[in-house]
N, CA, C and O atoms as a Tinker XYZ file with bonds, in Angstrom:
   308  protein
     1  N    100.614000   28.393000   57.002000    73     2
     2  CA   101.868000   28.208000   56.821000    64     1     3
     3  C    102.447000   27.342000   57.903000    63     2     4     5
     4  O    102.554000   27.785000   59.047000    81     3
     5  N    102.951000   25.714000   57.479000    73     3     6
     6  CA   103.449000   25.111000   58.672000    64     5     7
     7  C    104.656000   24.957000   58.800000    63     6     8     9
     8  O    105.499000   25.098000   57.915000    81     7
     9  N    104.843000   24.634000   59.991000    73     7    10
    10  CA   106.444000   24.445000   60.886000    64     9    11
    11  C    107.356000   24.092000   59.405000    63    10    12    13
    12  O    108.404000   24.698000   59.186000    81    11
    13  N    106.810000   23.026000   58.420000    73    11    14
    14  CA   108.077000   22.372000   57.353000    64    13    15
    15  C    108.329000   23.515000   56.622000    63    14    16    17
    16  O    109.463000   23.900000   56.337000    81    15
    17  N    106.954000   24.260000   56.203000    73    15    18
    18  CA   107.146000   25.355000   55.418000    64    17    19
    19  C    107.952000   26.590000   55.781000    63    18    20    21
    20  O    108.315000   27.317000   54.856000    81    19
    21  N    108.317000   26.950000   57.225000    73    19    22
    22  CA   109.014000   27.853000   57.168000    64    21    23
    23  C    110.319000   27.299000   57.041000    63    22    24    25
    24  O    111.151000   27.874000   56.339000    81    23
    25  N    110.628000   26.088000   57.733000    73    23    26
    26  CA   111.836000   25.465000   57.456000    64    25    27
    27  C    112.593000   25.565000   56.173000    63    26    28    29
    28  O    113.799000   25.769000   56.038000    81    27
    29  N    111.586000   25.366000   55.153000    73    27    30
    30  CA   112.200000   25.066000   53.872000    64    29    31
    31  C    112.101000   26.454000   53.454000    63    30    32    33
    32  O    112.627000   26.653000   52.359000    81    31
    33  N    111.505000   27.617000   54.086000    73    31    34
    34  CA   111.688000   28.916000   53.339000    64    33    35
    35  C    112.844000   29.188000   54.045000    63    34    36    37
    36  O    113.574000   29.701000   53.197000    81    35
    37  N    113.520000   29.147000   55.216000    73    35    38
    38  CA   114.740000   29.308000   55.699000    64    37    39
    39  C    115.690000   28.777000   55.259000    63    38    40    41
    40  O    116.747000   29.407000   55.225000    81    39
    41  N    115.632000   27.600000   54.836000    73    39    42
    42  CA   116.946000   26.677000   53.878000    64    41    43
    43  C    116.965000   27.647000   52.578000    63    42    44    45
    44  O    117.941000   28.386000   52.444000    81    43
    45  N    116.135000   27.669000   51.810000    73    43    46
    46  CA   116.173000   28.392000   50.773000    64    45    47
    47  C    116.625000   29.974000   50.858000    63    46    48    49
    48  O    117.058000   30.553000   49.862000    81    47
    49  N    116.504000   30.536000   51.968000    73    47    50
    50  CA   117.372000   32.199000   52.110000    64    49    51
    51  C    118.542000   31.571000   52.688000    63    50    52    53
    52  O    119.524000   32.268000   52.431000    81    51
    53  N    118.728000   30.939000   53.102000    73    51    54
    54  CA   120.115000   30.148000   53.611000    64    53    55
    55  C    120.922000   30.253000   52.307000    63    54    56    57
    56  O    121.993000   30.842000   52.168000    81    55
    57  N    120.165000   29.522000   51.297000    73    55    58
    58  CA   121.086000   28.663000   50.347000    64    57    59
    59  C    121.454000   30.223000   49.432000    63    58    60    61
    60  O    122.629000   30.368000   49.097000    81    59
    61  N    120.633000   31.131000   49.127000    73    59    62
    62  CA   120.388000   32.148000   48.231000    64    61    63
    63  C    121.479000   33.376000   48.903000    63    62    64    65
    64  O    121.950000   34.316000   48.262000    81    63
    65  N    121.735000   33.051000   50.461000    73    63    66
    66  CA   122.508000   33.569000   50.800000    64    65    67
    67  C    123.913000   33.304000   50.741000    63    66    68    69
    68  O    124.773000   34.123000   51.066000    81    67
    69  N    124.165000   31.967000   50.257000    73    67    70
    70  CA   125.534000   31.321000   49.895000    64    69    71
    71  C    125.586000   31.590000   48.854000    63    70    72    73
    72  O    126.769000   31.634000   48.516000    81    71
    73  N    124.750000   31.885000   47.843000    73    71    74
    74  CA   125.178000   32.067000   46.554000    64    73    75
    75  C    125.676000   33.440000   46.529000    63    74    76    77
    76  O    126.679000   33.659000   45.850000    81    75
    77  N    125.194000   34.273000   47.089000    73    75    78
    78  CA   125.233000   35.627000   47.221000    64    77    79
    79  C    126.899000   35.979000   47.705000    63    78    80    81
    80  O    127.630000   36.737000   47.068000    81    79
    81  N    127.205000   35.424000   48.667000    73    79    82
    82  CA   128.389000   35.484000   48.975000    64    81    83
    83  C    129.427000   34.410000   48.156000    63    82    84    85
    84  O    130.630000   34.501000   48.404000    81    83
    85  N    129.061000   33.622000   47.399000    73    83    86
    86  CA   130.083000   32.958000   46.176000    64    85    87
    87  C    130.364000   34.070000   45.101000    63    86    88    89
    88  O    131.440000   34.336000   44.567000    81    87
    89  N    129.215000   34.615000   44.926000    73    87    90
    90  CA   129.313000   35.525000   44.136000    64    89    91
    91  C    130.359000   36.837000   44.173000    63    90    92    93
    92  O    131.058000   37.254000   43.249000    81    91
    93  N    130.239000   37.350000   45.542000    73    91    94
    94  CA   130.956000   38.473000   45.846000    64    93    95
    95  C    132.322000   37.977000   46.142000    63    94    96    97
    96  O    133.143000   38.892000   46.086000    81    95
    97  N    132.910000   36.633000   46.487000    73    95    98
    98  CA   134.114000   36.029000   46.503000    64    97    99
    99  C    134.793000   35.840000   45.236000    63    98   100   101
   100  O    135.995000   36.037000   45.055000    81    99
   101  N    134.035000   35.486000   44.451000    73    99   102
   102  CA   134.628000   35.386000   42.786000    64   101   103
   103  C    134.992000   36.968000   42.493000    63   102   104   105
   104  O    136.162000   37.239000   42.221000    81   103
   105  N    134.255000   37.749000   42.532000    73   103   106
   106  CA   134.511000   39.229000   42.555000    64   105   107
   107  C    135.352000   40.059000   43.170000    63   106   108   109
   108  O    135.662000   41.097000   42.585000    81   107
   109  N    135.866000   39.785000   44.418000    73   107   110
   110  CA   136.484000   40.021000   44.662000    64   109   111
   111  C    138.186000   40.040000   44.625000    63   110   112   113
   112  O    138.989000   40.790000   45.179000    81   111
   113  N    138.353000   38.990000   43.810000    73   111   114
   114  CA   139.705000   38.779000   43.174000    64   113   115
   115  C    139.826000   39.929000   42.103000    63   114   116   117
   116  O    140.926000   40.252000   41.657000    81   115
   117  N    138.903000   40.405000   41.792000    73   115   118
   118  CA   138.671000   41.633000   40.378000    64   117   119
   119  C    139.045000   42.838000   40.571000    63   118   120   121
   120  O    139.588000   43.671000   39.845000    81   119
   121  N    138.537000   42.838000   42.116000    73   119   122
   122  CA   138.886000   44.352000   42.636000    64   121   123
   123  C    137.867000   44.732000   43.587000    63   122   124   125
   124  O    136.901000   44.016000   43.849000    81   123
   125  N    138.096000   45.904000   44.123000    73   123   126
   126  CA   136.867000   46.463000   45.349000    64   125   127
   127  C    135.638000   46.254000   44.772000    63   126   128   129
   128  O    135.343000   46.196000   43.579000    81   127
   129  N    134.783000   46.123000   45.998000    73   127   130
   130  CA   133.397000   45.521000   45.730000    64   129   131
   131  C    132.459000   46.870000   46.201000    63   130   132   133
   132  O    132.248000   47.188000   47.371000    81   131
   133  N    132.008000   47.501000   45.125000    73   131   134
   134  CA   131.238000   48.760000   45.759000    64   133   135
   135  C    129.916000   48.254000   46.741000    63   134   136   137
   136  O    129.105000   47.329000   46.680000    81   135
   137  N    130.156000   49.325000   47.618000    73   135   138
   138  CA   128.963000   49.161000   48.594000    64   137   139
   139  C    127.658000   48.736000   48.605000    63   138   140   141
   140  O    127.111000   47.957000   49.385000    81   139
   141  N    127.163000   49.396000   47.548000    73   139   142
   142  CA   125.635000   48.668000   47.468000    64   141   143
   143  C    125.755000   47.275000   46.595000    63   142   144   145
   144  O    124.617000   46.867000   46.359000    81   143
   145  N    126.795000   46.392000   46.026000    73   143   146
   146  CA   126.970000   45.206000   45.545000    64   145   147
   147  C    125.921000   44.317000   46.233000    63   146   148   149
   148  O    124.945000   43.773000   45.716000    81   147
   149  N    126.291000   44.290000   47.381000    73   147   150
   150  CA   125.952000   43.211000   48.237000    64   149   151
   151  C    124.121000   43.218000   48.715000    63   150   152   153
   152  O    123.256000   42.359000   48.882000    81   151
   153  N    124.191000   44.448000   48.780000    73   151   154
   154  CA   122.605000   44.868000   48.982000    64   153   155
   155  C    121.919000   44.281000   47.490000    63   154   156   157
   156  O    121.138000   43.330000   47.521000    81   155
   157  N    122.194000   44.766000   46.553000    73   155   158
   158  CA   121.412000   44.376000   45.611000    64   157   159
   159  C    121.291000   43.095000   44.868000    63   158   160   161
   160  O    120.375000   42.834000   44.088000    81   159
   161  N    122.449000   42.186000   45.221000    73   159   162
   162  CA   122.358000   40.685000   45.214000    64   161   163
   163  C    121.445000   40.383000   46.362000    63   162   164   165
   164  O    120.324000   40.056000   45.972000    81   163
   165  N    121.562000   40.393000   47.398000    73   163   166
   166  CA   120.457000   40.268000   48.355000    64   165   167
   167  C    119.169000   40.481000   47.851000    63   166   168   169
   168  O    118.442000   39.494000   47.959000    81   167
   169  N    118.700000   41.398000   47.369000    73   167   170
   170  CA   117.571000   41.790000   46.883000    64   169   171
   171  C    116.870000   40.798000   45.829000    63   170   172   173
   172  O    115.680000   40.925000   45.543000    81   171
   173  N    117.728000   39.753000   45.244000    73   171   174
   174  CA   117.197000   38.868000   44.287000    64   173   175
   175  C    117.097000   37.613000   45.103000    63   174   176   177
   176  O    117.910000   36.966000   45.764000    81   175
   177  N    115.642000   37.474000   44.791000    73   175   178
   178  CA   115.218000   36.027000   45.531000    64   177   179
   179  C    114.954000   34.968000   44.285000    63   178   180   181
   180  O    114.443000   33.892000   44.593000    81   179
   181  N    115.213000   35.169000   43.154000    73   179   182
   182  CA   115.266000   34.238000   42.014000    64   181   183
   183  C    116.520000   33.250000   41.764000    63   182   184   185
   184  O    117.553000   33.533000   41.157000    81   183
   185  N    116.215000   32.140000   42.318000    73   183   186
   186  CA   117.240000   31.262000   42.280000    64   185   187
   187  C    117.715000   31.113000   40.735000    63   186   188   189
   188  O    118.929000   30.937000   40.843000    81   187
   189  N    117.366000   31.091000   39.247000    73   187   190
   190  CA   117.882000   31.264000   38.441000    64   189   191
   191  C    118.593000   31.978000   37.913000    63   190   192   193
   192  O    119.353000   31.703000   36.986000    81   191
   193  N    118.389000   33.318000   38.604000    73   191   194
   194  CA   119.037000   34.788000   38.348000    64   193   195
   195  C    120.124000   34.541000   38.854000    63   194   196   197
   196  O    121.164000   34.634000   38.202000    81   195
   197  N    120.089000   34.132000   40.276000    73   195   198
   198  CA   121.402000   34.293000   41.117000    64   197   199
   199  C    122.325000   33.154000   40.430000    63   198   200   201
   200  O    123.538000   33.359000   40.373000    81   199
   201  N    121.899000   32.223000   40.025000    73   199   202
   202  CA   122.724000   31.159000   39.410000    64   201   203
   203  C    123.511000   31.760000   38.043000    63   202   204   205
   204  O    124.697000   31.592000   37.760000    81   203
   205  N    122.460000   32.537000   37.253000    73   203   206
   206  CA   123.217000   33.122000   35.961000    64   205   207
   207  C    124.232000   33.986000   36.451000    63   206   208   209
   208  O    125.294000   34.135000   35.846000    81   207
   209  N    123.945000   34.595000   37.577000    73   207   210
   210  CA   124.914000   35.642000   37.800000    64   209   211
   211  C    126.090000   35.184000   38.593000    63   210   212   213
   212  O    127.130000   35.840000   38.547000    81   211
   213  N    125.981000   33.879000   39.469000    73   211   214
   214  CA   127.079000   33.409000   39.978000    64   213   215
   215  C    127.717000   32.945000   38.566000    63   214   216   217
   216  O    128.734000   33.637000   38.521000    81   215
   217  N    127.695000   32.195000   37.434000    73   215   218
   218  CA   128.329000   31.728000   36.358000    64   217   219
   219  C    129.044000   33.095000   35.984000    63   218   220   221
   220  O    130.274000   33.139000   36.012000    81   219
   221  N    128.339000   34.151000   35.653000    73   219   222
   222  CA   128.762000   35.694000   35.403000    64   221   223
   223  C    130.276000   35.819000   36.021000    63   222   224   225
   224  O    131.402000   35.957000   35.542000    81   223
   225  N    129.722000   35.701000   37.320000    73   223   226
   226  CA   131.161000   36.423000   37.878000    64   225   227
   227  C    132.544000   35.501000   37.773000    63   226   228   229
   228  O    133.637000   35.957000   38.107000    81   227
   229  N    132.401000   34.445000   37.378000    73   227   230
   230  CA   133.384000   33.549000   37.549000    64   229   231
   231  C    134.052000   33.951000   35.948000    63   230   232   233
   232  O    135.246000   33.735000   35.738000    81   231
   233  N    133.269000   34.475000   35.003000    73   231   234
   234  CA   133.855000   35.060000   33.693000    64   233   235
   235  C    134.157000   36.164000   33.517000    63   234   236   237
   236  O    135.125000   36.283000   32.766000    81   235
   237  N    133.680000   37.200000   33.949000    73   235   238
   238  CA   133.684000   38.676000   33.880000    64   237   239
   239  C    135.384000   39.088000   33.881000    63   238   240   241
   240  O    136.212000   38.328000   34.384000    81   239
   241  N    135.716000   40.247000   33.317000    73   239   242
   242  CA   137.037000   40.585000   33.805000    64   241   243
   243  C    137.224000   41.629000   34.494000    63   242   244   245
   244  O    138.363000   42.065000   34.661000    81   243
   245  N    135.971000   42.312000   35.101000    73   243   246
   246  CA   135.901000   42.797000   36.005000    64   245   247
   247  C    134.794000   43.100000   37.091000    63   246   248   249
   248  O    134.037000   42.146000   37.268000    81   247
   249  N    134.562000   44.095000   37.772000    73   247   250
   250  CA   133.915000   44.149000   39.090000    64   249   251
   251  C    133.003000   44.861000   38.052000    63   250   252   253
   252  O    131.851000   44.459000   37.889000    81   251
   253  N    133.484000   45.878000   37.369000    73   251   254
   254  CA   132.388000   46.848000   36.644000    64   253   255
   255  C    131.338000   46.441000   35.442000    63   254   256   257
   256  O    130.227000   46.882000   35.147000    81   255
   257  N    132.275000   45.279000   34.806000    73   255   258
   258  CA   131.457000   44.618000   33.857000    64   257   259
   259  C    130.419000   43.711000   34.425000    63   258   260   261
   260  O    129.370000   43.570000   33.797000    81   259
   261  N    130.587000   43.147000   35.432000    73   259   262
   262  CA   129.482000   42.559000   36.355000    64   261   263
   263  C    128.588000   43.794000   36.685000    63   262   264   265
   264  O    127.393000   43.521000   36.577000    81   263
   265  N    128.809000   44.897000   37.005000    73   263   266
   266  CA   127.849000   45.715000   37.827000    64   265   267
   267  C    127.016000   46.143000   36.294000    63   266   268   269
   268  O    125.786000   46.124000   36.249000    81   267
   269  N    127.541000   46.378000   35.539000    73   267   270
   270  CA   126.825000   46.736000   34.367000    64   269   271
   271  C    125.796000   45.450000   33.519000    63   270   272   273
   272  O    124.943000   45.776000   32.694000    81   271
   273  N    126.056000   44.055000   33.885000    73   271   274
   274  CA   125.382000   42.994000   33.462000    64   273   275
   275  C    124.119000   42.685000   34.750000    63   274   276   277
   276  O    123.295000   41.825000   34.439000    81   275
   277  N    123.976000   43.242000   35.932000    73   275   278
   278  CA   122.921000   43.420000   36.731000    64   277   279
   279  C    121.697000   43.771000   35.820000    63   278   280   281
   280  O    121.573000   44.391000   34.764000    81   279
   281  N    120.981000   43.223000   36.532000    73   279   282
   282  CA   119.598000   43.428000   35.841000    64   281   283
   283  C    118.989000   44.770000   36.664000    63   282   284   285
   284  O    119.145000   45.051000   37.853000    81   283
   285  N    118.463000   45.286000   35.931000    73   283   286
   286  CA   118.235000   46.838000   36.052000    64   285   287
   287  C    117.035000   47.147000   37.271000    63   286   288   289
   288  O    117.086000   47.945000   38.206000    81   287
   289  N    115.865000   46.122000   36.844000    73   287   290
   290  CA   114.930000   45.801000   38.305000    64   289   291
   291  C    115.486000   44.397000   38.602000    63   290   292   293
   292  O    116.009000   43.586000   37.837000    81   291
   293  N    115.226000   44.329000   39.952000    73   291   294
   294  CA   115.834000   42.856000   40.428000    64   293   295
   295  C    114.418000   41.678000   40.022000    63   294   296   297
   296  O    113.220000   41.912000   39.860000    81   295
   297  N    114.973000   40.764000   39.980000    73   295   298
   298  CA   114.074000   39.447000   40.173000    64   297   299
   299  C    113.303000   39.057000   41.206000    63   298   300   301
   300  O    113.951000   38.286000   41.913000    81   299
   301  N    112.308000   39.224000   41.578000    73   299   302
   302  CA   111.755000   38.884000   43.257000    64   301   303
   303  C    111.368000   37.457000   43.585000    63   302   304   305
   304  O    111.284000   36.837000   44.645000    81   303
   305  N    111.142000   37.119000   42.199000    73   303   306
   306  CA   110.139000   35.850000   42.468000    64   305   307
   307  C    110.925000   34.798000   41.462000    63   306   308
   308  O    110.512000   33.646000   41.329000    81   307
């Protein structure tokens, strides 16, 4: 693995973390965030899944509805 590869991985991890923070920020307007939610979102490494969840967070009526839509097994790749 080259130094450039490491930088790319760090950049992607930062982008995923920002997406998780954006999701949580949207959901905070709907009510309390369960303590487990940030951890569950942080385990998702698939950018397409995070994008889907970000869009969902903007549309759901409650945090509970969002929690029910989370994948049962996290998409790691």
